[in-house]
N, C-alpha and C positions, 0 to 999 in steps of 0.2 A: 729255500727257507728251511731252518733246520726245526725240529720237532717241538722246542720249547718255544720259539717264536711264533709257530702256527697255532699252537695251542693258546698263547697270549692273544693273538690276533683273533682267533675264533671265539675267546671269551669276550673280548670286547665287542665283538658284533653281535653276540649274543645278550650283551647286556644293552648296547644301544637299542638293539631291536625290542628287548623287554621295556625298556624305559619309553621309547616310542609307543609302544602298545599301550603301556600304562597311561601315558599322557593322553592319547586318544581315548580310552576307557573313561577317564576322569571328566575330559571335554564333553564326552557323549551326555555323561550324567549332569554336567553343568547346563548342557544345551536343553535338555528336559527342563530344568528348572527355569531357565530363561524364556523357552516358549510357553511357558504357563505364567509368565510375568513375575516370577518369584526372583527378582532381581539380584536382591541381597544374597540369597542362597548360593545363586549361579556365581556372583562375583567373588565369592570365597574362593570357589575352586579355580575359577579364571586367573585370579591373583597368585594361588599357589604355583599354578601351571607357569606363568609369566617369571615368577620369582627363580623358578628352576632353570630359565633361560630359553625356554620354548618361545618361538615367534612364530605369528601367521596372520594373515589379513582378517581371517573369521575372529581370531582371539581379541585383536586389538579393537575391531569392530564392537564386539559385545561388551568388551570392558569399557571402553567409552560409552556405550548405549545403557549399561547398567548404573551409570552415574546420571547420565543425561536424562533419563526418563525418571529418575528419582530426584530430579531438580538439584542434583550436586555438580552444577556445571563448571566449577573450578577443578574437582578432580577429573572431570572427563577431559578436559584439555591435555593431560598428559598422554593419554591413550589416542586420542585423535591426532595429536601432534605426532605420534609414532606411526600411526596408520598413513597420514598425509605425506610422511617423511620417506617410509620404506616402500609404499605401495601406491605411489602417486599416479601411475598410469592404470591401475586396476580398480581403483576404488568408485563405488557409486557416488555422484553429484550430490546426493542428499547428504552425505557425510561431510562434504565441504561446508553445507548450510550448517550442520550442527556444530563442526568446528568453529566456524564464525561466530554463532551463538555463544559457545564456550568462552572463546577469548574476550568478549564483551564482559563476561561475568568477572573476569580480573582486569577489565577496563584497557585492554590491550585492542584499542579501536582502530588503530591505523593497520594493524596486522589483520583484523577481522574484515576490514574493508577491502584489503588485498585478496584474501580468500573468497570472498564474494564475488570480487571481478573474475576470478578463475571459474566460481560457479555458473556466472553468467555466460560465460563462453562455451560451457559444456551444456547448459540447458536452453538458452535462447529465450524461449517463449514462457518459461516459468512465471508465474504471477509475483513471487517474491523477489525475482531479478529484475522485473519491470519497476517494482516499487522501490528498490534499492537505487535503479538508474535515475528516477525521478525524485528521489530524496537524498543526494548524494550530501547535501548539508544538513542532515537530519539532527546532528549534534547541536548545530546552532538554532535549528528550530525548537528542539527540545528544551535548549536553555530559555528560549523566548517563552515558552509555554510554562516553564518552571515556577513555582513559587505561588501557584493559584490556591495551594492548601496548606493549611497549617496542622501538622499532627498533634493529638491530644494524648494524654496518658490514659491507659487502658488496663484495668487489673483483672480481667476475666481469662487471661491465657493460663494454659497448663504446661507440664513439660512435655506434653504430647504433641499432637497435630490439633490445631484449632483455626477453622476457615469458615468459608461460604456464609458470612451474615446476610441476614433479610429481614425486612420489617413485617410483623405479623399483623400491622394495622389494629392493634389492642394494646399499643404502647410497649411492645416488647421486641427485643432483637433476638431471633432464633439463629443457631448457627450450629455447625457440625464440630463435634470433637470425638477424639479417640481417648479421652480421660477415663472412661469407664462410667458406672452407674452408681446409684446411691448406697448400694450395699457394700461398696468399696472393691468388688470385683470386676475385673475387666473382661472385655468379651474376647474371643480368639485372637491370636496375632495373626495378622494377615502377611503372607509371603512376599507381597511387593516390596515392603519397605520394613518389615518385622514391627509393625506398629499395631496397638490393638485395633479393632474394626470401630468405624465412626458410628456415634449416636447424635440425634439433634436434641440440643439444649435451648432453653429459653432464658433469657434475663431483662428485668424490667430496665427501661430506660429513664436516664434523667435527661430530657430532652434539650436543656440549656447548654450543656457542655459535654454531651457524648459519653458521660460514664454510665458504666451498666452495673446493676447489683449483682449478687450471687446468683450463677446460672442454676437452674433445676432442669432435668430431663424433662421431655414432653411426655405428657401421659398417654395412655391408650394404647394402640396396637401398632402405631407408627413406627416403633423402634424394634428390630428385630436382632438376631444374632449376627447379621451381617452389615455391609456398609448401609447407611443412610446420610444423606448429605443434601445440599443445595436446594432450599425451600423458595416457595414463591405463593404468596396469600393473595385471596380476593379481598376486595375492597373491604367487605363485612368482616373479615378475619375468619370466616367460619368454612372455607374451603382451602385446603393446601394442595399443591403439586409438589413432589419431592422426588429425588434420586435414590435408587435403592439397587442393590445388586439383584441379578434375576432370581427372585425369590418371591413366589405366588402361592398363596394358601398352604404355607408351611413346606413347599415344594420347591427345591433348587434346580434351576435349568442351566443349561450351557449349550455353547454352539458346537459345531460339528467336530472341533477341534478338542473340544473338553474343556473351553475358556468358559469361564462365569463372566459375563458382560454385565452393562448397567441399563436399567430402564427407569422410565418416569411413571410415577403412581400418582393417583389422586385420593384424597381423604376428607372426610368432613367432621366438624366439631359437634360433639353431642355431650351435654353435661360436663363441660370442661374436659372432655377425653376425644381424643382422633380416633375414628372408626369408619368403618363402610370404605375400606381400602380396596381399591380397584387399580389393574395396570391400564395404561392408556393402549388404544388399538392399533397405533402405528408403532408400537414396540416390536422388537425382534429378538430371537435368540442369536441370530447370526449377525448383529451389529449393535453397537451401543445408543441408546438413546438417553440423554442426560442434562441436567443442568436448567431446569424449567425457569422461564422469566413472563409472568403475566402482566399485561398492559392494564393501565389504571382503570379502563372499563371493563376488563375481563372478557374481550372479544377476540382476544389473540394471544397465543401462546409461542413464546420463542425458546428455542432449545440447541442444543448441540448434539451432532451425531457424526457417525461415519458410514452412514447407509449409502447403498451402492452409487447414488450419483453424486455424493461428497468428491470434491477434487483433492481435499487434503487428508490429513491425519485426521481431522475433524473439522466439520463445517457448521455454520450457524444457519438454523430453520424456523420458519415460521408458519403456523397452523391456526387456521379459523376456529373458533369454539361457538357452536351454535347455541341458538337460545334454549333449546330442549338438552344442553350439554353433550351433545355428539360433536364431532370433530370433521373438519374438511381434509383436504390431501395437503399434507407438508410441503412447504415451497422452500427450495434453497434460496438464501439471500443474493447469491450471485458474486461475480467477481470483484466487486467493487470492496465487499467485506471478506468474503473468502478465499484463501490462499491454499498452496501445496502443504503450508505448515498446519499449526494448530489454531482454530478459532473456538473458543470455550467460554464457559461462565458468562452468558448475557445477563444483562439487566436493562430493563426499560423504565426510565423515569417517568414521573406523571406529565411532563412536557413532551414525552415521546422520544426523547434521546436514547440512542442504544449504546451502552456502555459494554464492552467486553474484553476478554483477555487474549493475547494472540502472540505468537513467536514467529509468524509470517509476515507481519508488517514490520517496518523498520523500527527498532527500539534501542533500549540500553542492555539488552541481554535477558535470556529467558522469556518468560512470559511478561509482557507489558500492558497495561490499561490503555485502551483506545476508546474514544468517543465519536460516533457518526450522527449527523443532524438529519431528521426525517426530510425527504424531498417529494413525498407522495404516497401512495398506497403500496406499503412493503417495500419503499424504496429508501436509501438511505445515501448521504454525501459521502465521499471518501473519508476513512477513518483519521482521525487525529490523535496522536500520542500525547495523553494528559500531563506529561512532564513529571519532573520531580517535585516533591518528595514521595508521592504515590509510585512512581516507577523506580526502580533501582537496577543494579546489574544482575539481580536475581529473579527469582518467578514472583509477580506480583499481579494478583487476581483477584476474583469475588468482589469487585466493587459495587458498592449501593450508596445511593445519595436522596436525603430528604431535602428537595429544592425548596421548601419553605423555610425550614430552620437552617438550611445549608450545612446539616450535620451529617456525616457518612461514616463507611466503615468499609475497610478491604483487608484482605490477607496477603501476607508475603513469608517467604522463607529466607529473608535477608537475615545478615548476621547482626547480633545484639538482642535478638528475641529469646523468649523464655523456653520456647519448644521448637518442635520440627517445623510446623507452620503457626503464624500467630497472628492475630486480628489486631488491626490497628484502627483508630479512631482519628478523624479530621474535621476541620470547619474549612468549609470554601472560602477564600476571602479574595477572589478575582474571577472575572469572566474568562472561560477558555477561548483559545483561538478556534474557531470553527469555520473557516471560510480560507478559502486560497487567497492569499495576498501577495501580489507582484507591483512592481514599480520601474518606471523607466527614468533613469537621470542622465544628464549629460551636460556638455559645454558647448556652447556655439561658438565658433571662431571664425575668422577672416581666412578664406583658402590660400591666399597669397602670403600675407603677413604672420599668419597663425595667432593673432591677436585675439583675445578674448572679446566678444561683441555684447555689450549692452542694450537695452531697448529694442531686443528681438523679440517679435511676437512668436510664441512657439504655440502651435494648435494641435490637439489631440483630436483626431477624427476616427470614426468607424470605417469599414471598408466600402461603405457607401457613400462616403465624404460628409457624413454628417457629423458637426462639431460637437463634441463632447466636453472638452475642458480648453481653458486657454490661459496662458500666463506670459509674464515679460520677465526677460533675464536681467539682472542687475549687473555691476561692475564685474563681477567674478564669471559672467556669462554662463552662469547654471541655470538648468530648469528641472523640474521633477513632476510627475504625474502618476497617480494610483490607476492600477490596472487589474482588470478580470483574467482569469486563467483560460487557457484554450480559445484566444480570441485573436482577431486579426485586427490590427490599428494601422493607421496613418498618422505620422509625425511630420507636421509642415513647420517650416522657420521662415518668417519674412521680415525684412527690414528695408526701409526707404534706401534707394541707391543700390540695393542689391537684388540679386536674382532670387525668387524663391525656391526653396529646395523641399523635397518630401521624400520620406523613407518609409517603406512597408516594414511593420514590425507584428510579428505572431507570437503571442506569450505561450509559454508552456504549461504543464500542471504541477510543477514543483510548488510545494506549499508556501514557501517564503523565497522569493528570487527577486534580484534586482538587476535590470537590464541595463548595460551600460551604452549609450547611443550618443556618440558625438556627432554633431552637425557642423558642417562648413557651408559658408555663403560666398559667393563671389560678386565681386564689386561691379557695378556697371550692368553688363549684359541687357537684359531686358529694359531695365529704367533707362538705360543710356540710348534706346532706340525709341523715338515717338513714333516712327512709322516702319512698318515691314515692306520689303519690296515684294511684289508679286513673284512667284518662282522661287522664293527662299524655301529652304528645307529647314522647318522648324527644328528637327532633330540635331542638326549642325549647330544652330544659333545657340540652343540649349546644352549643346555637348553631350547628348545623349547616347546611351548604347544602342545599336541596332535593336529594333523589335524582331526577334527570330521566331520561327515556328518549327515545331518538331515535325519530321518527315511524315507527309501524307496526313497532317492534322492541320487544323485551323482554329483551336483552342487557345486563349490567351495563358501564356505561361507564368509563374510566379515572377521570373526574372523580369519578363516584360510589364509586368504591373507597376513595377517600380518607375520604370520610364515613361509608362502612359500617364501615370499621377503626375508627371511635370508638365506633360503635355496639357493636361486638365488644368493644372495651376497657371499655365501662361494663357489659357483661354479665359480663364476667370479673372487673370489680371488685367487681359486687354480685351473687354467686351466686343470691339469691332472686328477683332481678329477671326477669320474665317479659314479653314484649312481644306484640302484634298488628300484623303488618304488613299496611297497607291500601294497595293499588295503584290508581291512578286513570289514566283515559284524558282526551283531550281530546274535543270534541264530534262531531269529524270520523269520517266512516265511520258504519256501521250500528250501532243500539246493542246488538244482538246480537253483532257481532263485537267491539264495544268492551269488553263485558263478558268475553269470551273471552280478549282481549289482556290485559286487566287481571289476570286470574286467573294468566296466564302470567308476568306482570311480579311479582305477588305471590310465585309459585313461584320465580322465577329469584332474587329477592331473599332469600328464605327460605334457598334452597341457599347462596347464597354466605355467608350468616351461620354456617351450620352447618358447611359443609365449610371454609372458610377460616378460620374462628374456632375451630373445635373446639367448637362450643356444644352442648350436650345439646337434641336436636329438641324435646323436650317443653317448652322454654322458648321457643319461636319459634311462633307460629300467624299466620294472615293469611289473606286472600282479595283478590279484585278486586272493585272497585265500579263499573267502566266509567266513564260518564260521568254519574254520578247524584250527585255530590258536587265540582261544579265550584267554583272559588275565584274566579270573576270571571262575567263577563256573556257568556261565549263559548259560548252554548247554540246548538243548532240553529237554523241558519238565519241567525245573527247573524254579520256580518263582521267578522273579527278578524285581528289580524297573528301571524305565526309565534311571534314571542316571546310574546304574550297565549296563544295555544294553548299553548305550552311549560309554561306554569306550572300547567295542568291534569295533564300527564303525570309523575306524582310517585308517590312511596311516603312513607307516614307510619308513624309507629313509637308505637303507644299503649301505655302502661303497662297490664298487665291484673291484674298482682299484684306 
């Protein structure tokens, strides 16, 4: 290498080293802003670094997050896409979830679902993965749910952020806004999104159509120079719970990392001004407590928090309010409501329904509004997406509803609004789906000719053989029953000159699901035999699969239940029929042990027939035969496969009368 080339090479090395050092210093500065949630400031630096050609796992993560956590999901797509493409084997699964949510915001639902499938393979027991698996047809359900609300015009929004509407029980709607005060001055710009800090405003409501009059700031000490939002009022309108930055007695608090979090405060109304402001005792400098929602009777307060026992970015909690104004211990609402994502902005209607926003439950993108129905003390049903037009592919949240007038409000950052977040008014026009609905449909055909059979009686029974519903097929051979979720059923089909058939059906917990269950009937068989010969094996006559048992077990297996139900059907069809249950084992284990095990299997089989089928005990006898009646060569000392041994672990049903 000559001197000139060496000097050029050295200069390039120095330049590259300087550029790398410069980028690293810029990223350190951006990281400082990011870690104190100053996402907009951080993003400016990250973008400059990215535009210079620099790439890294951390850079793409933080660029995506800077948009994601400011509810700009469309812009987040670009950076999460780069992240998942370039660093597929290194990223935390959480970023797959965020990428899926962001894809929904641009209505790329098929791609979003594929990303969620990968998320499931990496997480397994994540609650959001479970909800996705149970609601794979979520778009179909949301369409069924949609159209229950009609949006109304609203003129109170500003070019800033307006959200968190609530009823003050005195004819006003109170909401949070960063529009500034009456003097025309705005509060300090907030680093998170470069918007002024929020204050609380009130607007008189015209109940008939949801229109609001010109809003005015709440009076008193309730508004400070920091954020106030999300209010909830007592029934008499004289007590309010609200969210504020950690600012008590003119002193600003922060956690050990120097971040200012959120707390819930309580205030009372005196001479039309809010005063006596106190923070609630379960607040903390180390985690946020926010978005209060008071029940109609004032005895419970729901809220959102990331306190230590939360499973996600924020969970919903409830706390008892005692008659003396003190509080009980906060209680997490559990896995039905909370996920590893964000559950936030709760609202409890007068009827006790819990509305809240979530990005952990499956929706259209960003935060969606969900409703859960009360099912006991502090217990709720699974949440149901409230559908369009309340929910969109953007963030939709802070839903409130007057169940008497059916007028309500919510906030969204969807396109077409006036500001960063806007409040929307609506009229409820239909009842929401708030229960799991499943169905079973099918066609009954002749097993040989495959022709559709009419005048077939199809009976729906519970797992104890109690009849629930009955229908008769028409010329198309079709039948249909409504079902509950997570329940075991028996579907039986009967027709003169045909052998009855039964099938065990267990529903799942998918919100809207139709089970397709075709049934086939075989002509003749039982009805063609007026008498059974003693010694016949009923299992052979009915063409049943053998009733097998697991190794060293005597419990009835699910596959055996299907066959036993047909034995029960035959006993009911022929009231004079009596059978002897003969249970057997394979040759493994001690002979005496096998005899005892087969006795248990016989008793287990007889018990099932009597109890599940309601059969008279005098019609069913039986005993165990151990390994004395093997059906193959697999006796003591003979080497056999598990499948060959399985053939000997069986029960037979011999006609005795």
